[in-house]
C-alpha positions as CSV (number, residue, x, y, z in Angstrom):
1,M,17.2,-30.5,28.9
2,G,18.0,-26.8,29.6
3,R,21.1,-27.1,27.5
4,E,19.2,-28.7,24.6
5,Q,16.5,-25.9,24.8
6,S,19.2,-23.2,24.8
7,Q,20.8,-24.7,21.7
8,M,17.4,-24.9,19.9
9,S,16.7,-21.3,20.8
10,Y,20.0,-20.2,19.4
11,T,19.3,-22.2,16.2
12,V,15.9,-20.6,15.5
13,E,17.3,-17.1,16.2
14,Q,20.0,-17.8,13.6
15,L,17.5,-19.1,11.1
16,V,15.1,-16.1,11.4
17,A,16.9,-13.1,12.8
18,V,20.0,-13.2,10.6
19,N,18.5,-13.7,7.1
20,P,14.9,-15.1,7.2
21,Y,14.3,-14.8,3.5
22,N,17.4,-16.8,2.4
23,P,15.9,-19.8,0.5
24,D,18.9,-22.0,1.7
25,I,17.6,-21.9,5.3
26,L,14.0,-22.7,4.6
27,P,14.2,-26.5,5.0
28,D,15.8,-26.1,8.4
29,L,13.3,-23.5,9.5
30,Q,10.4,-25.5,8.3
31,N,11.7,-28.6,10.1
32,Y,12.2,-26.6,13.3
33,V,8.7,-25.1,13.2
34,N,7.1,-28.4,12.4
35,E,8.9,-30.1,15.3
36,Q,7.1,-27.7,17.7
37,F,3.9,-29.6,16.9
38,E,5.2,-33.1,17.6
39,P,3.5,-34.4,20.7
40,E,6.7,-35.1,22.6
41,R,8.1,-31.7,21.8
42,M,5.2,-29.4,21.8
43,N,5.0,-26.6,24.3
44,T,1.4,-25.4,24.1
45,Q,2.3,-22.3,26.3
46,I,4.8,-21.1,23.7
47,V,2.4,-21.7,20.8
48,A,-0.3,-19.8,22.7
49,R,2.1,-16.9,23.3
50,I,2.8,-16.8,19.6
51,L,-0.9,-16.6,18.8
52,I,-1.4,-13.9,21.3
53,K,1.4,-11.8,19.7
54,A,-0.1,-12.5,16.3
55,L,-3.5,-11.2,17.7
56,M,-1.8,-8.1,18.8
57,A,-0.6,-7.4,15.3
58,M,-4.1,-6.9,13.9
59,P,-5.2,-5.6,11.4
60,A,-2.4,-7.6,9.9
61,P,-3.6,-11.2,9.1
62,D,-0.9,-12.8,11.2
63,F,-3.2,-14.7,13.6
64,S,-5.1,-16.5,10.8
65,L,-1.8,-17.2,9.0
66,C,-0.2,-18.7,12.1
67,L,-3.3,-20.7,12.7
68,F,-2.8,-22.5,9.4
69,L,0.4,-24.1,10.8
70,I,-1.3,-25.4,14.0
71,P,-2.9,-28.9,13.7
72,E,-6.6,-29.0,14.2
73,R,-6.2,-31.4,17.2
74,V,-4.1,-28.7,18.9
75,Q,-6.6,-26.0,18.1
76,M,-9.2,-27.9,20.2
77,D,-7.2,-27.0,23.4
78,E,-9.3,-24.6,25.5
79,Q,-6.8,-21.8,25.4
80,F,-6.6,-22.0,21.6
81,K,-10.3,-22.1,21.3
82,T,-10.5,-19.0,23.4
83,L,-8.0,-17.1,21.2
84,I,-9.9,-18.1,18.1
85,V,-13.1,-16.7,19.6
86,L,-11.3,-13.5,20.6
87,S,-9.9,-13.2,17.0
88,H,-13.5,-13.5,15.6
89,Y,-14.7,-10.7,17.9
90,L,-11.9,-8.4,16.8
91,E,-12.3,-9.2,13.1
92,T,-16.1,-8.4,13.3
93,A,-15.5,-5.4,15.6
94,K,-17.5,-6.8,18.4
95,F,-15.4,-5.0,21.0
96,R,-17.8,-5.4,23.9
97,Q,-17.9,-9.1,23.5
98,F,-14.1,-9.2,23.1
99,W,-13.3,-7.3,26.3
100,D,-15.8,-9.4,28.2
101,E,-14.2,-12.6,27.0
102,A,-10.7,-11.2,27.5
103,A,-11.6,-10.3,31.1
104,K,-12.5,-14.0,31.8
105,N,-9.2,-15.2,30.4
106,R,-6.6,-12.8,31.8
107,H,-4.5,-15.7,32.9
108,I,-4.0,-16.6,29.2
109,L,-3.5,-13.1,27.8
110,E,-1.4,-11.4,30.5
111,V,1.6,-13.6,29.8
112,V,2.4,-11.3,26.9
113,P,3.1,-7.7,27.9
114,G,1.3,-4.9,26.0
115,F,-1.7,-6.9,24.9
116,E,-4.4,-4.5,26.1
117,Q,-2.6,-1.5,24.6
118,A,-2.2,-3.3,21.2
119,I,-5.9,-4.1,21.0
120,Q,-6.9,-0.6,21.9
121,E,-4.8,0.7,19.0
122,Y,-6.5,-1.8,16.7
123,A,-9.8,-0.5,18.0
124,V,-8.7,3.0,17.2
125,H,-7.8,1.9,13.7
126,V,-11.2,0.4,13.2
127,L,-13.0,3.5,14.5
128,S,-10.9,5.7,12.3
129,L,-11.9,3.7,9.2
130,T,-15.6,3.9,10.1
131,Y,-16.4,7.2,11.7
132,Q,-15.9,10.9,11.2
133,K,-17.9,11.6,14.4
134,V,-18.5,8.9,16.9
135,P,-20.4,8.8,20.2
136,R,-18.2,8.9,23.3
137,S,-19.9,5.7,24.5
138,V,-18.9,3.8,21.3
139,V,-15.2,4.9,21.9
140,A,-15.4,3.8,25.5
141,E,-16.8,0.4,24.5
142,A,-14.2,-0.1,21.8
143,I,-11.2,0.6,23.9
144,N,-12.6,-0.5,27.3
145,I,-11.8,2.7,29.0
146,E,-14.2,5.2,30.8
147,G,-14.1,8.4,32.8
148,V,-11.0,10.4,33.2
149,S,-8.8,7.7,31.6
150,L,-11.0,8.0,28.5
151,D,-10.6,11.8,28.5
152,K,-6.8,11.4,28.6
153,F,-6.9,8.8,25.8
154,I,-8.9,11.1,23.6
155,E,-6.6,14.0,24.3
156,Q,-3.5,11.9,23.6
157,H,-4.9,11.0,20.1
158,G,-5.7,14.6,19.3
159,W,-9.4,14.0,18.9
160,I,-11.9,16.8,19.2
161,V,-14.8,16.5,21.7
162,E,-18.1,18.1,20.8
163,G,-21.7,18.1,21.8
164,K,-21.2,18.6,25.6
165,G,-18.5,15.9,25.5
166,E,-20.7,13.2,24.1
167,L,-19.4,13.3,20.5
168,V,-15.8,12.6,19.4
169,T,-14.6,13.9,16.0
170,L,-11.9,11.8,14.4
171,P,-9.4,12.9,11.8
172,R,-10.7,12.7,8.2
173,N,-9.1,10.1,6.0
174,E,-9.8,8.4,2.7
175,F,-11.8,5.7,4.4
176,N,-14.2,7.7,6.6
177,N,-14.6,10.6,4.1
178,P,-15.8,9.9,0.5
179,E,-14.3,13.2,-0.7
180,L,-10.9,11.9,0.2
181,R,-11.4,8.5,-1.3
182,R,-9.1,7.6,-4.0
183,T,-9.2,4.9,-6.6
184,S,-10.2,1.4,-5.5
185,S,-6.6,0.2,-6.0
186,A,-5.3,2.9,-3.7
187,N,-7.9,2.0,-1.1
188,S,-6.7,-1.6,-0.7
189,I,-4.8,-2.4,2.4
190,P,-1.6,-4.4,1.5
191,L,-0.8,-7.5,3.4
192,D,2.7,-6.4,4.1
193,R,3.7,-9.4,6.2
194,I,3.2,-11.6,3.2
195,T,3.8,-9.5,0.1
196,R,7.3,-8.5,1.3
197,I,8.2,-12.2,0.9
198,Y,6.8,-12.8,-2.5
199,P,7.5,-13.6,-5.3
200,L,10.6,-15.3,-3.9
201,L,8.8,-17.8,-1.6
202,D,5.8,-20.0,-1.7
203,L,3.0,-19.6,0.8
204,S,4.1,-22.4,3.0
205,S,7.6,-21.0,3.4
206,A,6.2,-17.5,4.1
207,L,4.0,-18.9,6.9
208,H,6.9,-20.8,8.4
209,I,9.0,-17.6,8.4
210,L,6.2,-15.6,10.0
211,F,5.7,-18.2,12.7
212,G,9.5,-18.4,13.3
213,E,9.7,-14.6,13.7
214,Y,7.1,-14.8,16.5
215,L,8.9,-17.7,18.0
216,V,12.1,-15.7,18.2
217,D,10.3,-12.9,20.0
218,I,9.0,-15.4,22.6
219,V,12.4,-16.9,23.1
220,K,14.1,-13.5,23.5
221,A,11.4,-12.4,26.1
222,H,12.4,-15.4,28.3
């Protein structure tokens, strides 16, 4: 069994790491990814880790894209339902609910190193798109840090604290400052993970490559 798994790991690394956008390897890559969802082959723990890593890539749409490849019956598993809920909280910037739910499910999330830090940086991204000046309490809620640790976090990001320490000034950018806003086309956020593949590949192939890339990361980590 171990020998077979080692051979499969080597195969998927070849398929994705060497030249993932070569159309000649797509049939093998698609077959390999699809096999992961066959009942006798499926390792739900690996699939969960892939989704966690995709969640860490926000604001990239990787989580939703990977979810397209996962059968609905598999998504009904409790750990996947939890990850879908967490994704919804992040997409809607409900950070308090996210951190509360994440705290209840540390056993699912902590298997992938760096999860908390990645989500904190996503929260920073959201705050920077929304605010020029933001209450300290909102920052604390978004990144789930308080006290001295929050002071250090603010300092590390070069933010300015005003109003007796209760107001944080964020750097101006074209999203939080109308004066810097450019044309609507310049404001759009490109979906780099997908557009870098087009126009050579169809959507299905692109999704299989994306899923395969995360699978390689999981294999290498173990």
